[in-house]
C-alpha positions as CSV (number, residue, x, y, z in Angstrom):
1,M,159.8,60.9,82.1
2,L,157.3,62.1,79.5
3,S,158.4,64.6,77.0
4,T,156.2,67.6,76.0
5,R,155.3,65.7,72.9
6,D,154.2,62.6,74.9
7,K,151.8,64.5,77.2
8,P,148.1,63.9,76.5
9,A,146.3,66.8,74.7
10,A,144.1,68.9,77.0
11,G,140.4,69.3,76.1
12,F,137.2,67.3,75.8
13,T,136.6,64.1,74.0
14,L,133.7,63.8,71.6
15,I,131.8,61.5,74.0
16,E,132.3,64.0,76.9
17,L,131.0,66.8,74.7
18,L,127.9,64.8,73.7
19,V,127.2,63.9,77.3
20,A,127.4,67.6,78.3
21,M,125.1,68.6,75.5
22,V,122.5,66.0,76.5
23,I,122.6,67.2,80.1
24,F,122.3,70.8,79.0
25,G,119.3,69.9,76.8
26,I,117.6,68.1,79.7
27,L,118.1,71.1,82.0
28,V,116.7,73.5,79.4
29,A,113.6,71.3,78.9
30,L,113.0,71.3,82.6
31,T,113.5,75.1,82.9
32,V,111.4,76.4,80.0
33,P,108.0,75.5,81.4
34,S,108.9,77.1,84.7
35,M,110.1,80.2,82.9
36,Q,106.9,80.4,80.9
37,V,104.8,80.2,84.1
38,W,107.0,82.9,85.7
39,I,106.5,85.2,82.7
40,A,102.7,84.6,82.8
41,N,102.5,85.3,86.5
42,T,104.6,88.5,86.0
43,R,102.1,89.7,83.3
44,V,99.2,89.0,85.6
45,R,100.8,90.9,88.4
46,A,101.4,93.9,86.2
47,V,97.8,94.1,85.1
48,A,96.5,93.6,88.7
49,D,98.8,96.3,90.0
50,S,97.6,98.7,87.2
51,M,93.9,98.0,88.1
52,Q,94.6,98.5,91.8
53,N,96.4,101.8,91.2
54,G,93.5,103.1,89.0
55,L,90.9,102.2,91.6
56,R,93.0,103.8,94.4
57,L,93.5,106.9,92.3
58,A,89.7,107.2,91.8
59,Q,89.0,106.8,95.5
60,A,91.7,109.4,96.4
61,E,90.5,111.9,93.8
62,A,87.0,111.7,95.0
63,V,88.2,112.7,98.5
64,R,90.6,115.3,97.2
65,R,88.0,117.0,95.0
66,S,85.2,116.4,97.4
67,R,82.9,115.1,94.6
68,Q,81.9,111.8,93.0
69,V,84.4,110.1,90.7
70,V,84.1,107.0,88.5
71,F,86.6,104.3,87.6
72,A,85.8,102.5,84.4
73,I,87.2,99.7,82.2
74,T,87.3,100.6,78.5
75,N,88.7,99.7,75.1
76,D,89.3,103.3,74.3
77,S,92.4,105.4,75.2
78,P,91.1,108.7,76.6
79,T,93.4,111.6,77.2
80,D,93.2,115.2,78.4
81,T,92.5,116.4,74.8
82,S,90.2,113.5,73.9
83,P,88.5,112.4,77.1
84,N,85.4,110.7,75.8
85,F,85.2,106.9,76.1
86,T,82.8,104.0,76.5
87,A,82.9,101.5,79.4
88,S,83.4,97.9,78.4
89,A,83.5,94.7,80.6
90,T,86.3,93.3,78.3
91,G,88.3,96.5,78.1
92,R,92.1,96.6,77.9
93,N,92.4,100.0,79.6
94,W,91.0,102.0,82.5
95,A,90.0,105.6,83.0
96,V,89.1,107.9,85.9
97,V,86.8,110.9,85.5
98,T,84.6,113.0,87.7
99,I,80.8,112.6,87.6
100,P,78.9,115.6,86.5
101,A,77.1,117.2,89.4
102,L,74.8,119.4,87.3
103,T,72.8,118.9,84.2
104,G,74.9,119.8,81.2
105,E,78.2,119.8,83.1
106,A,81.0,117.9,81.5
107,S,83.1,115.2,83.2
108,A,86.6,116.2,84.2
109,F,89.3,113.8,82.9
110,V,91.6,112.6,85.7
111,Q,93.8,109.9,84.3
112,S,93.9,106.7,82.3
113,G,96.1,103.6,82.2
114,V,96.8,100.4,80.4
115,L,95.6,97.1,81.8
116,A,96.9,94.7,79.1
117,N,97.9,95.0,75.5
118,G,96.6,92.7,72.8
119,A,99.6,90.4,72.8
120,S,99.7,89.7,76.6
121,N,96.5,87.5,76.7
122,V,95.8,88.7,80.2
123,S,92.1,89.0,80.9
124,V,90.1,90.8,83.5
125,S,86.7,89.6,84.5
126,V,84.2,90.6,87.2
127,V,83.4,87.8,89.5
128,N,81.3,89.8,92.0
129,G,79.2,92.9,91.5
130,A,78.8,94.8,88.2
131,G,82.3,96.2,88.1
132,T,82.5,97.8,84.7
133,E,82.2,101.1,86.5
134,V,83.0,101.7,90.2
135,C,81.9,105.1,91.8
136,F,83.2,106.7,94.9
137,N,81.6,109.6,96.8
138,S,83.3,112.6,98.4
139,V,84.3,110.7,101.5
140,G,85.8,107.8,99.5
141,R,83.0,105.2,99.8
142,M,81.7,103.1,97.0
143,I,78.2,104.2,95.9
144,A,75.5,103.4,93.4
145,Q,75.2,106.0,90.6
146,P,73.0,105.4,87.5
147,N,74.2,108.6,85.8
148,T,78.0,108.5,85.7
149,G,78.4,110.4,82.5
150,V,80.3,107.4,81.0
151,P,78.2,105.4,78.5
152,G,78.3,101.6,78.6
153,G,77.5,101.0,82.3
154,T,76.4,102.3,85.6
155,C,77.7,102.1,89.2
156,S,75.9,99.7,91.5
157,V,76.6,98.7,95.1
158,P,77.0,94.9,95.6
159,T,74.7,93.2,98.1
160,A,76.9,90.2,98.9
161,G,80.5,89.4,99.5
162,Y,82.6,87.1,97.3
163,N,83.7,83.6,98.4
164,G,82.6,83.9,102.0
165,S,83.5,87.6,102.6
166,R,81.1,89.1,105.1
167,T,81.4,92.5,103.5
168,P,79.8,93.3,100.1
169,N,82.4,94.0,97.5
170,V,83.2,94.3,93.8
171,V,85.8,91.7,92.8
172,Y,87.9,91.4,89.7
173,L,89.8,88.3,88.6
174,V,93.0,88.8,86.6
175,T,94.4,85.7,84.8
176,L,96.2,84.6,81.7
177,K,95.2,81.9,79.3
178,N,96.6,80.7,76.0
179,A,94.8,80.7,72.6
180,A,93.1,77.4,73.5
181,G,91.7,78.9,76.7
182,I,94.0,76.9,79.0
183,Q,95.2,78.9,82.0
184,I,99.0,79.5,81.9
185,A,99.5,81.5,85.0
186,D,99.4,79.4,88.2
187,R,98.8,82.5,90.4
188,P,95.8,84.4,89.1
189,L,95.1,87.5,91.2
190,Y,91.9,89.1,92.7
191,V,91.3,92.8,93.1
192,Y,88.8,93.6,95.8
193,V,86.9,96.9,96.2
194,F,85.0,97.1,99.5
195,L,82.0,99.4,100.4
196,G,84.2,101.6,102.5
197,G,86.5,102.3,99.5
198,Q,89.3,100.0,100.5
199,V,91.1,98.4,97.5
200,R,93.0,95.2,98.1
201,L,95.0,92.9,95.9
202,C,95.3,89.2,96.8
203,S,98.9,88.1,96.4
204,D,97.8,84.5,96.7
205,P,94.2,83.7,95.9
206,N,94.8,80.1,96.8
207,Q,94.8,81.3,100.4
208,I,91.7,83.3,100.1
209,N,89.8,81.5,102.8
210,S,92.6,81.1,105.2
211,S,91.5,82.6,108.6
212,G,93.7,85.5,109.6
213,D,96.1,85.0,106.7
214,P,97.7,88.4,105.8
215,Y,97.8,87.3,102.1
216,G,94.1,86.5,102.0
217,C,91.4,88.9,100.7
218,L,88.7,88.4,103.3
């Protein structure tokens, strides 16, 4: 019978510890790329959601106020007290204001929001239609408007649909690339604005042409 002093000591041997560390390192190496892609996809989703919310707000405000309203992308940060801004196709923010109905009338600031900060590397580009400014009329439909009161762009109505869509639309692509221009996010998103005022976010642009697919944009 073994005495207490003769019992083997509990714990790990050095070899067992080294094996465990090697396995842990392999698991971390396999997990890190997936985690980076997940973070990139999350950032893309946040920007796409912000753009969708801004467009829907503009459409809803046009109906509520019974007047024309413009949604614009901008690098400025307009507020109630400092509402002036310039539209920009490469803007990092969005803003919604009313369109002056009379000469000399000022635009009424509605709301602004952030699309992406400088560190996120998320980019928004227009892949169909003009898109820097989108205008809605009093019944919520997208309209052409050369005098929006916002410098830097005008509202035009697209004449064709994107990627096989039978309905003309303005389409934004939201994606994330690294400093070398290589796409990191494996699920870039599209934001569609249709002539009737509907705003739709593709949750899976890879299924964009799938017939009857509820996640498609067509």
